[in-house]
N, C-alpha and C positions, 0 to 999 in steps of 0.2 A: 739353759744354756745363758751364760752373763756377758755385754759386753758392756766397753767400759768406752765413751765418747771424752777425749782431753779439750780444753777450750774451746766450750760451749760456749756462745755466744748468747745470750736473751732474743737475737730472730730467732733463731737456730730451732728455739720449742717447739714451736707449732709443726714443724717436717720430723722434726725429732718422733713427736709424738703418733703422727702419723703412720708414720711406719710402723713405728709399735703399733696399735689400732691391724693391721694387716698379721703384724707376727705376736700373739698373744704371747705364744712361749719360748718367747727369750723376753729375758731380764735385759734393761737399760737404765745406764747408769751415767748420769754425766757432771763434769768438775770445771771450772774453770782452769784451772795448772795445766801444767805443758810439762811432758818427761822426760826428769834430765835424774841427773843423781842423785838427787837428796827428796824424790817424789815416787824411784822407780818401783818400791816397797810396798805404797798403794794398791799398784793394779795386781796384786797375787788374789788369788780366787776368781780370779775373771779369765772366761776363754778365747774371750777378742777382745781386740784394743785398737780404736779408730782414733788419730792424731789431727791440730790440725797448729802447728805453728810455727813462728817464727826462728827460734835459735838452734843451734844446732845440736844434738842430743849425743852426748856422751859416751865416751868408748868403754867404759866402766857397766852402760845403762844396758846393753847387750845380753852378758853371757851371766847379768841378774834375772833379766826376762827369761830366757832359758832357764836358771833352776827356778824359775818363777812357773814354766810352764807354758808360757806364751811363746805361739806360736808363728803368730804375726801380726805387720802394722800396716793400718792400712788406713792412708794421708788422705783427705775430703779435699786436696786441692788437687791443681795439677802439678805444680813442682814437688819435686822431696826430696830435692839437696842437703832438708838438712838432716837425710839421714842416710848413714854411711853405708854401702849395699850390701860389700866386701866383709862388712865384719856384724852385719845381719845374716849373712852367708852361712856365717865362720858359727853361729850361731841357730843353725836351723829357722833362722824366722825368716817367713815368704814376704815381701813386702808389695803392695797394691796401690794404686792411686786413684782421680780421679779422673784422667784426662780429657773430656769434654763434657764438663757439668752443662756447658752454655753459650758453646763459639759467638753465637751471637752478639750478647752479652757485653763481653769483651770489644766485638767487632762494632758496636755499635757508634761503644765510649769515644773510637776510635773515630771515629766519619764527628763524632759531636766535637773531641776536639780538633777536629781540622775543620772545620766548617767556622770555630772559632776560633782558630789563628787568620785562617785569610781572610775573619772580616773586621779583625782587629779588637775581638769583642772585647780583649782583657781590657786595653788602653780605654775603649771605650766606655767600660761601667765605670773602671776608675777615673775621668773625666767625669761624667757622667755625676756621681760620688760629688767631686769636687764645686758642682756648678757652670762649670767648664760644659759649653752645649759646641763646642765649632766643634767644623767640618775636618779642619787639616789635618792631614796625616793617617784618615782613616779611608781614602778610597782601598776597597775591599778587591776581592779575586771572583767571579764567577769558577763556581767545579769545576763547568762541563771544556774550562779551559785551559783544566790543567792536566800533566800526567803526575799521578798517584804513583810512589815506588814500596813493593811490599816487601819485606824481607822478612822471610818464614814464610811461604805458602801453601800450610797446613793445615787443619780446622778449620783456627781462629782468621790465620792469614786469607785463605780462601775464603769465610766468610764477609770479611772483611772488601775481599776484591768484587766479590759481587754484591755489594752496598754500592760500593765506590761506582761501578759496574754501570748501576741505574742511574745513577747520575750525568750517565752519558761523561764520567770523567777517561783519559785513557788509565790503563793500569798496566803498569810492568809490572817486573816480580824474579826475583832473584830465593831457591832455593836449594839446598843439597842435593836433594831427589826430588823435581818437580813432577805436579799432578797435573798430567796430560789433560786429565778430565778437563781442569780448568780455561783449556785454547780458549772454549768461547768468552770468556773474560778478561782475559789477561794477556803477554806476552813476556815467556821466560827469558830471560839476559846472563849475565856475567855480573856479578856483584858491585866493580866497578860502573859497568854503563852504566844498571841501577840506581846508584849512588851520583851518577853526572849528568842523566838523564832527566829526575822525579823532581817536581818541582815540592811533592811534600812526601818525606819518606816515614811512613808505617813498621815501628818492628814486633813484628811475631812468634819469633822465637824460643824454644826451649834454652834455658840458665848450660851452658856445658863447657868445659876445658874449649871447644872452637871457639861458643858462642865470649865467652869474657872480653871482653875489650871489642868487642869486635865493630863499635863505633869507635872509635881514635881520634887522633889526630889526622891522623894519612884519609883516614874513611869521611871526617869531617873537612879537609882540607877541598875531595873531591866534590863535593855537592855545591849549588849552584849557593853564590848570596843572598839567592829570596827565596831560597827553599828551606821548610818547615822540617820538625825531627820530631814524630809523634814515636815516644815509646809507652808502648802496652806491655809490656813481655817482663823481664828481669832488670832489677838496677845498675847490675853489676856491665848488665850488652854494651850499657854507656860509657865511657873515661868521663869521669863526671869535669876534672878538670878542663882536657882537654875542652866539651861543649864549654865551657864558663870560657875559655879563651876565644873559640870562636864568637862566645854574645858579647863578649865586651870588643873584640875588634870589627864589630858587625860582620863576619863572614854567614852570619846563620841569620836568617829573618825570624826566627823564634825556634819554640821548643813546648812538646806539652808533654808531663810526665808523669806517672802514676804508678810508678814507681823507679826507689832510688834506692842505691849503696846506703845503707846504715837507717834503710827506713822502719827498721825492728823498733826503734828508740824516738820513734815521732809518731809519723802514722798510729790513726787511733788513739790516738792518748790528748785529752781537753789539754793543751798548752797555755789555754792563753791569759796575759801577766804572768809567764814564765819567759828565760833567758831558753831561746831552741838551742842545742843540745847539739845542734849539726851545723858544721861553717859552710858545705855548703848548700844546705837548703836557704842557710841566712842570705846567699849570696844569690840564687836566686828567686829570692822572693824579690830581688831591687830590680828585675828587668820586668814592665809589663807587658814583655812578647812573651814572655812564657808563662806556661797554666802550668799548675800542679795541684792533683786530685790526691785524693791520700789512699793510693792501690782500691777503687772501688769501682775496678772495669769488672769483675766478676758478679759485683751485688746487684745482685737483680730476685724478686720473689721466685721467677724457674730456675733460675740459679745456683739457689739457696737449694733447695728442694732437689733438685738432683744432684747435690755432693751430699746431702744426706742421705740418700734412696741409693744412690750409689754405692758410696761406700761402706754400707750397711749391708746392702744384699753382700758383696765380695767380701765386708768379713765372714757372713754367715757363710758363706756358700765354702772359703778356705778352711773354717775350722768345723766344720762338720766333711773335711775329705777332697770336695765338688773342688773343679776349675774357676779359675775367673782370668777372663782376657787381657785386666787391668794390672799383672802383674811383672815387676818390674827388676832388673837386675840381671 
């Protein structure tokens, strides 16, 4: 049994080796390249395929995979928008993902970002670097005095809600399918009411046609001018042009972004001394009330091991004729 893992980072090798030690009958091969038209032929001879990539798989890849006998693609991420589910189905390819590698990892970053925003930590850090130690403009807020609005109260959003509740913040949430097992820590409200009432909006939705541009100019207008926006899900959920306008016009107190539109051209790259390839990134970096992190919400020891283990377990199950609870499409 031969499984090929693509786009493998150095930090994943230890986790892959641990899984391999538990499955000595499986031959694991790792590669750094992505699955595209010019690389698909290198998949020949493998039984299973595990990916983790940023850019879209081209339409001609799917029939070629079918010709090569590939029956599945597993992405070791929660998002799977780089895959055309219909094209995969048309070519008898089963798709699976890792929907919950560690909800805690992303939720903890949402909490970290919120605490840094409400204590104006970006401005503090900037001033200290410049040897300016004045208190002017640095008065913060205590989290227990705030209302936290969760948009998307699923695995990650629900975990965030519990963390904020544990710090005695009031938590309200919107979800198209409210999970009332969370009623002990939050109150579900309509989308517009959450935007209007919250001091901090934390985004934890999946990326799909209904969530693209969810936080647009209209949504931002509903938010308090003293409120903060925290995006830990996917870049296209936020209309960046509208966000920049709200920041410029001081209709928003600040934002924390762990994900952005176009991030595949700059996140996880060393661009020191180079011109940045994205104008929105350039503009956002000018604000000392904006935090930008390079999509590291998932990036913890536990999450990396889970992403490897779950994706390989599912790949092995599918190619041996068993089922996976993580298939999509």
